[in-house]
N, C-alpha and C positions, 0 to 999 in steps of 0.2 A: 550078555553081561559086559563084553568087551567094548560095546558101543555106548555104554552109559556114562553120563556126566551128572554128578549129584551135587547140589548146592543146599546147604543147611544153614538156617538162621537160628541162633541159639540165644536165649535171654540170659542176662546177668542175674545174680542173686545176692540177697543179703541173708546172713545166717545168724542164729541165736535169738535175735529180736529181744535182746536183754537176757531174760532168765533161762531161755530154752537152749542151753549150751549143747551143741552138737545134735540137736533134735529138731529145732524149728528153722524153717527157711521160707523165703518168699522170692518169686521171680520178679525182676524189674525190667522196665522198658529201655534197656540199654543192651546192645547186641554185639555178638561176634558172628562171622560168617565163615564156613568151611566149604571149600569146593574140592571134590575128589574124583579122579577117574583113573582107569588103568592105563599104564604108559609103558614104553619100551625101556625106559630107565627112570629111576626115582628122582624127582625134582621138586623143589619147593619155591613158592612165591609168597612173601609176607608183605602186607600193606598196613600202614598205620604207625604212628609214632611209638605205640606201645609194643611193637613187634620186633624192634631192632635187637640184634644180637642172638636171636634164637637159632639153634643148629639147623643146618640145611642138609643133613644126611640121615641115615637110618637110625641114628640115636634120638631123633626128634620124637617128642611125646605123641604127636598125632599119628606118625607112622607106626610106632610101637603099639598104640592102642588099636589101630586098625588091624594090625596083624593078630591081635588077641581075638578079635571078632572072626577073622577068617579061620583061625585055628579052631575056635569053638564051633564054627559052622562046618568044618571039615573041608575047606577049600584052600587053594593056594593062589595068592595074588602077590607075588614078590615085588613088583615094581608099580609105583603109584606116582601120579602127578597131584600134588596137594597145594592149594592156595588158601590163605586165611587173611581176613581183615578183622580187626577187633577195635571196637570203641571202648572196651573195658580195660581200664588201667591195671597193670600188673601189680600184685602184692599190695593192694590197697583195701582189701576186705570186701570186694564186690564179685567174688567167685570166678576170677579169670581162669584159674586152673580147672575148675569144674566145667566151665563152658568148653574148654579145649577137649576135655575128656568126653563129655556128652556129645560134642560136635563130631569127634572122630568116631565114636561108637555108632552114632546114628547114620553118619555118612557111609561108613564102611558096610554097615548092615544093609542100607538101601542099595548100595552098589552091587551087592550079590543077591538082590531080590527079597530082602527083609526076612530071612529065615528065623532070626532071633526075636523073641517077644520083648515088649517094653519092660516087663518084669525082669527078664534075664539081663537086659541092658542096665537096669537099675542096680541089680546085684553086682554086676561087673564094675559099674561106675563107683559104687559105694566102697568096694574093696580097693579100687585104685586110689580113691580120694582119702579113704580112711574114716569117713563119716558121711551120713546120707543126706544132710540138710541142704547143702548147696546143690549137689548133683540132682537130688529129688526135685528141687524147685525148678532147675533149668530143664529137667526132662519132662515134668508134668505141668508146669506153670502154676500160677496161683500161690497159695500158702500151703506148705507141707509140714505135717506133724509126723515125725519119723522115729524109728528105733532100730538099733543094730546091735546084735550080740557077738559080732565078729565072724558070724557065719551067714546069717540071713538078715536082710533089711526089710522092714515093713513100713508102710506109710498110710496116712489118710490125708486127702486133699481138701482144703477149705477154699471156697470161692471168696475173694476179697470183697469187702463192702464197697458199693458203688461210689461212695464219697471218700474212700480212703486213698490218699496219695502220699508220696514221701518226698522229703528234701534231703539230699545228701551233701555233706561238706567233705570234699576230698583234699586232704592236706598234700602239699607238694613234696612229700617224702614217702619212701617206701617202708613197709614194715613186714618182714617175712613172717609167715604163719609159724615157722619153727621158733623164731625169736619170741613171738608173742606167747607161744605155749610154754617156753622155758620160764616165763614170768609167773606161771601158775604153781601153787603149792601141790604137793603130792597127796595131801590129806586136807579135809575141811571138817569143821565141827558139825555135829548133828543139828545144831540150831540153824546154821547156814544152809545145810542140805534141806531141812524142812522149809526154810524161808523160800528157797528156790523152787521146790516142788509146788508150794502153794501159789507162788507168783506165776509160774509157768502154766499151771492148771487154769488159773484165773485168766491168763492171757489167751489161751486156746478157747476158753468159753466165751470171752469177750469178742474175739475175732469170728468165731463160728456164729455167734448170736447177733453180731452187728452192734454190740454195745460199745461204741467208740469212746464214750465218756469214761469207761472203766480202764482204758489202756494206760492212762497215766499212773494208776496204782499197780498195774500188772507188769509193767516193763522193768521193774526194779530187780536188781541182781546182786548176789554176794559171792558167786562162784568164780567169775573171771574178770569182770570189769574193774573192781577195786585194785586188783593186782596188776592190771595192764595200764592203769591210769598214769603211772610214772613214765610210760613210753610215749604218751600223747599229752603234752602240756596243754592245759586248759580244759581237758576232757571232764574232769570231776565237776568243775563249775558249770559246764554246759549241761551235764546230766542232771545237776541239781536244780537249774533255773530255767531250762528251755520251755517247760510247760507254762511258765509265766509270760512267755513271749509268743504263745500261740501253738505250741506243739501238743499233740495228744499224748506223746511219749517220745523218748529219745534213747538211743542205745549206740554202742559201738557196733559197726557193721562187720560181722565176722570177727577176724582177728585184728581188724583195724588197718591203718589209722583212720579210715573213713568213719564219720559219724552219720547216723541216719535218724531223721525225725519223722514220725508218723504225723500226718496232718489231715484235717478235714478240709477237703478242697472247696467247701462252701465258705471258708473263712479267708481273711487276708493274710497271706503268708509272708509278705515283705518284711514286717518287723522281725520275724523269726530268722529269715535269711540274713538280715543285717546283724542280728545278735550273734549268730554263729560265726560270721566273718570277723566281727569285732573282737569276740572272745579269743579266737585263734590268733588274730593279728596282735593282740596284747602280749601274746607269748612269742611273737616273732615268726609266726607260721603263716605263710601264704596258702590260700586254699581256693578251690574252685567249687561252686555250688551248682547242683543240677536238680531240677524237679523231675522225678521219675515216678510214673504211675506203676502200680502192680501190673505185671504181664500175666494174663490169664491163659496164655497158650504156651505149650512146650515148643520144641523145635519145629520149624516150618521147612518142609523138605520139597525140593524141586528136582525131578529126574528128567534129563533131556537125552535125546539121541544125538550123539556126536556127529553122525553122518548127516543129520537133518538140520541141526542147530549149530551155526558157526560159533566158535569160541569168542567170548566177550571178556576182556580183563575184569577181574572181580570188582575193582573200584568203580568201573564204568557201569557194571551191572547193578550195583547197590547205591549208586549216586542218588541223593535225595532221601535216603534212609539213614545215612550216617549222622551221628550227633557230635562227634569229636574229631 
């Protein structure tokens, strides 16, 4: 165990997919990497513009999550060397915290010989994150339909349709999940609840059955997007009109401010891309667009023997795989 070096590649995720608030998630082809090994003293290396300012002591989330794994497995590993690179922008609605949690759980588990099952890691990740949609997508890949009662999380995985891809518009400002949740009402009407149950059910059936044409009707929402619209200028107009510019459907990605459009990759996506950028620019918002396919894999784990494999700085190891 002392000679192991573990490198984990974790996909980003989008949550809610419109109506599936805190229940639906999908893994995306944008990644973070966590490297972990046992050390004489705890130390951290963070790479990437999104990683600046993170704590480099034992208050760090990666360290604390790893210690939860060790405690659950009944082992003691007090000192760790941890490196991380992430292409996933923080607090933009692309599951950056979920990838950190999943990455630390999987890396720590692999470091001690993987005594914990994936289901156990899923339960721990859901408790840490507070909802199962992002962590489930990053842990299992594909599309995740999940439920959590505060004690146990359950999920079913759906394989994404081969022609389904996504276009994300990432505004150049951050929006904390906490602030986005404060915008939500404490109660909703029965009519709105029924509306969302019906749309979410329709969306799951459309995704499971490959009925891409039904997505435009199924991604509508009344539980969270109308209340968060004030936090993201231009969002309401985009949600209303994106299908006219080539989107199968469009939604706020997680708590936002990123907007995600589902697209049939057999169609020309350039008009949609320009539409998103123009609508946000009209509101004075600069944004970056990325084409991201669904990621069908969960974390990819590499375990090396430190004595046989020389240490390679994480950015050099993953050169060619980074997007941002």
